C-alpha positions in Angstrom: -259.3 -102.1 -17.6 -258.9 -98.3 -18.2 -260.3 -97.6 -14.8 -257.7 -99.9 -13.3 -254.9 -98.3 -15.1 -256.1 -94.8 -14.2 -256.3 -95.8 -10.5 -252.8 -97.3 -10.6 -251.4 -94.1 -12.1 -253.2 -92.0 -9.5 -251.8 -94.1 -6.7 -248.3 -93.8 -8.2 -248.6 -90.0 -8.3 -249.8 -89.9 -4.7 -247.0 -92.1 -3.4 -244.4 -90.1 -5.4 -245.5 -86.8 -3.7 -246.2 -88.3 -0.3 -243.9 -86.8 2.4 -241.3 -89.1 3.9 -240.8 -89.6 7.6 -237.8 -87.3 7.6 -239.6 -84.5 5.8 -242.3 -84.4 8.5 -239.9 -85.1 11.4 -239.4 -83.5 13.9 -242.7 -81.6 14.3 -242.8 -81.6 18.1 -240.8 -82.0 21.2 -238.2 -84.7 21.4 -237.6 -86.5 24.7 -234.0 -87.6 25.5 -233.5 -90.1 28.4 -230.1 -90.1 30.1 -229.9 -93.3 32.3 -227.5 -91.8 34.8 -227.7 -89.0 37.3 -227.2 -85.3 36.7 -223.6 -84.3 37.0 -222.3 -87.6 35.6 -220.2 -87.5 32.4 -223.0 -89.3 30.6 -225.2 -86.4 31.5 -222.7 -83.5 31.0 -221.3 -84.4 27.6 -224.5 -85.5 25.7 -226.5 -82.6 27.2 -224.0 -80.1 25.7 -224.6 -81.6 22.2 -228.3 -82.1 22.5 -228.9 -78.5 23.6 -227.3 -77.4 20.3 -229.0 -80.1 18.3 -232.4 -78.8 19.4 -231.7 -75.6 17.6 -230.4 -77.4 14.5 -233.6 -79.6 14.3 -235.9 -76.8 15.2 -237.6 -78.5 18.1 -236.9 -78.6 21.8 -235.2 -81.6 23.2 -236.2 -82.2 26.8 -233.8 -84.3 28.9 -234.9 -86.7 31.6 -232.4 -88.2 33.9 -233.4 -91.7 34.9 -230.6 -93.4 36.9 -230.6 -96.9 38.3 -229.5 -100.5 37.8 -226.4 -99.6 35.8 -228.3 -97.5 33.4 -230.7 -100.2 32.4 -233.9 -98.5 33.7 -233.6 -95.5 31.4 -232.4 -97.7 28.5 -235.5 -100.0 28.8 -237.7 -97.0 28.7 -236.4 -95.9 25.3 -236.0 -99.5 24.0 -239.8 -100.0 24.5 -240.9 -96.5 23.3 -242.7 -95.8 20.1 -240.2 -95.9 17.2 -241.3 -92.5 15.9 -238.1 -90.5 16.5 -239.4 -88.6 19.5 -237.8 -90.9 22.1 -234.0 -91.0 22.2 -231.4 -92.4 24.5 -228.1 -90.6 25.3 -225.8 -93.3 26.7 -222.2 -94.3 27.2 -220.0 -97.3 27.3 -222.2 -98.7 30.1 -224.7 -99.7 27.4 -222.3 -102.5 26.3 -221.6 -103.6 29.8 -225.1 -104.3 31.1 -225.9 -107.4 29.0 -223.2 -109.4 30.8 -224.2 -108.2 34.3 -228.0 -108.3 34.0 -228.9 -111.6 32.3 -232.7 -111.0 32.6 -232.9 -107.6 30.9 -236.3 -106.6 29.5 -234.6 -105.5 26.3 -232.0 -106.7 23.9 -229.3 -104.1 23.4 -228.5 -105.0 19.8 -232.0 -105.9 18.7 -234.1 -103.2 20.4 -231.8 -100.2 19.9 -230.4 -98.6 16.8 -227.2 -96.5 16.8 -227.7 -92.9 15.7 -224.8 -90.7 16.6 -221.4 -91.2 18.2 -220.5 -88.1 20.1 -217.0 -89.0 21.0 -214.8 -90.7 23.5 -212.7 -89.8 26.6 -210.3 -91.2 29.1 -211.2 -92.1 32.6 -208.5 -90.9 35.1 -207.7 -92.5 38.3 -207.9 -89.9 41.1 -207.2 -90.2 44.8 -207.7 -87.7 47.6 -205.0 -85.1 47.9 -204.7 -86.0 51.6 -203.4 -89.4 50.7 -199.6 -90.0 50.5 -199.7 -91.7 47.1 -197.7 -89.9 44.5 -197.8 -92.5 41.7 -199.5 -95.8 40.9 -196.6 -97.9 42.2 -197.0 -96.3 45.7 -200.7 -96.9 45.6 -200.4 -100.6 44.6 -197.7 -101.3 47.1 -199.8 -99.8 49.9 -202.9 -101.7 48.7 -201.0 -105.0 48.8 -199.5 -104.3 52.2 -203.0 -103.7 53.6 -205.4 -106.2 51.9 -209.0 -105.2 52.0 -208.3 -101.6 53.2 -208.9 -99.9 49.8 -212.2 -98.8 48.4 -213.3 -97.2 45.1 -216.4 -95.5 43.9 -218.4 -95.7 40.7 -221.7 -94.4 39.4 -223.2 -97.9 39.6 -222.5 -101.5 39.1 -221.7 -102.0 35.4 -221.0 -98.4 34.7 -218.0 -97.6 32.5 -216.0 -96.1 35.4 -216.7 -99.3 37.4 -215.2 -101.5 34.6 -212.2 -99.2 34.3 -211.6 -99.7 38.1 -212.0 -103.4 37.8 -209.6 -103.7 34.9 -207.0 -101.7 37.0 -207.7 -103.9 40.0 -207.2 -107.1 38.1 -204.1 -105.9 36.4 -202.5 -104.6 39.6 -203.5 -107.8 41.6 -205.0 -105.9 44.5 -208.2 -106.2 46.5 -210.6 -103.3 46.7 -214.1 -102.7 47.9 -216.6 -101.3 45.3 -218.9 -98.5 46.6 -221.6 -97.6 44.0 -223.2 -94.2 43.9 -226.1 -92.6 42.0 -224.0 -89.9 40.3 -220.4 -88.8 39.6 -220.7 -85.6 41.7 -221.5 -87.8 44.8 -218.4 -90.0 44.2 -216.2 -87.0 43.8 -217.6 -85.5 47.0 -216.5 -88.6 48.9 -213.1 -88.6 47.2 -212.6 -85.0 48.3 -213.7 -85.9 51.8 -211.3 -88.9 51.9 -214.2 -91.4 52.5 -213.1 -93.6 49.6 -209.7 -94.1 48.1 -209.9 -93.9 44.4 -212.2 -93.3 41.5 -211.8 -93.7 37.7 -213.4 -90.4 37.0 -214.4 -89.3 33.5 -211.8 -86.7 32.4 -214.5 -84.1 32.0 -215.4 -84.2 35.7 -211.9 -84.7 37.0 -209.9 -82.0 35.2 -211.1 -79.0 37.3 -210.3 -80.8 40.6 -206.9 -82.0 39.3 -206.0 -78.5 38.2 -207.0 -77.0 41.5 -204.9 -79.6 43.4 -207.9 -81.0 45.2 -207.2 -84.6 43.9 -204.2 -86.3 42.5 -204.3 -88.0 39.1 -202.3 -91.3 39.1 -203.3 -92.9 35.8 -205.3 -92.4 32.6 -207.2 -95.4 31.3 -206.4 -95.0 27.6 -203.5 -96.4 25.5 -202.2 -92.9 24.9 -201.7 -90.1 27.4 -204.4 -87.5 27.6 -203.4 -84.2 26.0 -204.8 -82.4 29.1 -202.7 -84.5 31.5 -199.4 -85.0 29.7 -197.6 -86.0 32.9 -200.0 -88.8 33.9 -199.0 -92.2 32.7 -201.0 -94.8 30.8 -201.6 -98.4 32.2 -198.8 -99.8 29.9 -196.4 -97.1 31.1 -197.2 -98.0 34.7 -196.5 -101.7 34.0 -200.1 -102.8 33.9 -201.3 -105.2 31.2 -204.8 -105.2 29.7 -206.0 -102.3 31.9 -206.9 -99.9 29.1 -210.4 -98.6 28.8 -212.3 -95.6 27.5 -215.6 -94.0 27.9 -217.7 -93.1 24.9 -220.9 -91.2 24.5 -223.6 -91.8 21.9 -227.3 -91.4 20.9 -229.7 -94.3 20.2 -233.3 -94.7 19.1 -235.7 -97.7 19.2 -234.6 -100.2 16.5 -237.8 -99.9 14.4 -237.4 -96.1 14.0 -237.6 -95.3 10.3 -234.1 -95.2 8.7 -234.7 -91.8 7.2 -235.3 -90.3 10.6 -232.1 -91.9 11.9 -230.2 -90.5 8.9 -231.6 -87.0 9.4 -230.7 -87.0 13.1 -227.2 -88.3 12.3 -226.7 -85.7 9.6 -227.8 -82.9 12.0 -225.5 -84.3 14.7 -222.5 -84.5 12.4 -223.1 -80.9 11.5 -223.2 -79.8 15.1 -220.2 -81.9 16.1 -218.0 -80.4 13.3 -218.8 -76.8 14.3 -215.5 -75.2 15.7 -217.3 -73.9 18.8 -218.7 -77.3 19.6 -215.3 -79.0 19.0 -213.7 -76.5 21.4 -216.3 -77.2 24.0 -215.9 -80.9 23.8 -212.1 -80.7 23.9 -212.4 -78.7 27.1 -214.2 -81.7 28.5 -211.5 -84.0 27.3 -213.7 -85.5 24.6 -212.1 -86.6 21.3 -214.0 -87.1 18.1 -214.9 -90.7 17.2 -216.6 -90.4 13.8 -218.7 -93.5 13.0 -221.7 -94.0 10.8 -224.7 -95.6 12.4 -223.8 -99.0 10.8 -220.2 -98.7 12.1 -221.5 -97.7 15.5 -223.8 -100.8 15.6 -220.8 -103.1 14.8 -218.7 -101.3 17.4 -221.4 -101.9 20.0 -221.5 -105.6 19.2 -217.7 -105.9 19.6 -217.8 -103.9 22.9 -220.4 -106.2 24.4 -218.2 -109.3 23.7 -215.1 -107.6 25.1 -216.8 -106.4 28.3 -218.3 -109.8 28.9 -214.8 -111.2 29.3 -213.8 -108.6 31.9 -217.0 -109.0 33.9 -216.5 -112.7 34.1 -212.9 -112.3 35.2 -213.8 -109.8 37.8 -216.8 -111.8 39.1 -219.1 -108.7 38.9 -222.7 -109.4 39.8 -225.7 -107.1 40.1 
């Protein structure tokens, strides 16, 4: 009896002083997968934050771009990874689009991934080659209707956030347009500049320099409010388009079975980085607005986004 009690006490003491996951994590390199190509907004924005987070956490964060299949290849890699906090996913709105397009995914977005940090959100902006005669959305739509099937648009892949923005616009405007998917945003912009495609709903971060230099024309922002950096560019509602609003958001995820204390520690470090004045200035220059959500709020947001995007994908008839 006494021996049993002493053993119980000893075990209690050992458990009380045993280190938690968060106290020992991170102790080595962290691998971050970005499921789109270099130069895309989903690469540029998270990379900025992750570089600073590496210093805050005291361990390097190595980024691997793994584009393909609307972001599902890289996502699957993290969803199936060991839930030890050393494999993370930096993704965008496309995460909530894929389930409706790819019915046979090897992972379940809501069951196999846990939300960790919402970086922020941004507008997509409809840009057209400066060589085209369109000065506003009305001119563009009128021309597209007068020449059915002559218009093309680019995206960074079927089911990407910029693809959905373009489809929402197309449906609202009642026009036909041919979708041309690319591997990365820089490739789409190169063909916009060269006049090989007609429009692209580019993330604001990538489009701003080209708009300011006059290399492309901005006809529309995708958000309900005008973008502060583009005060003269109308919203869909202002252009007479219903249900055409969309935004692109950026966030960090881990495998769902990752210990909660690790997720909380990463989230806390991320919030600290995101509230630094220098980081806020850098994100604002990229057109990214704060979107403060807890991991639980972010999980709920993802569920709602999946349902909303499924409706758009069905209406647009998008298939892989």
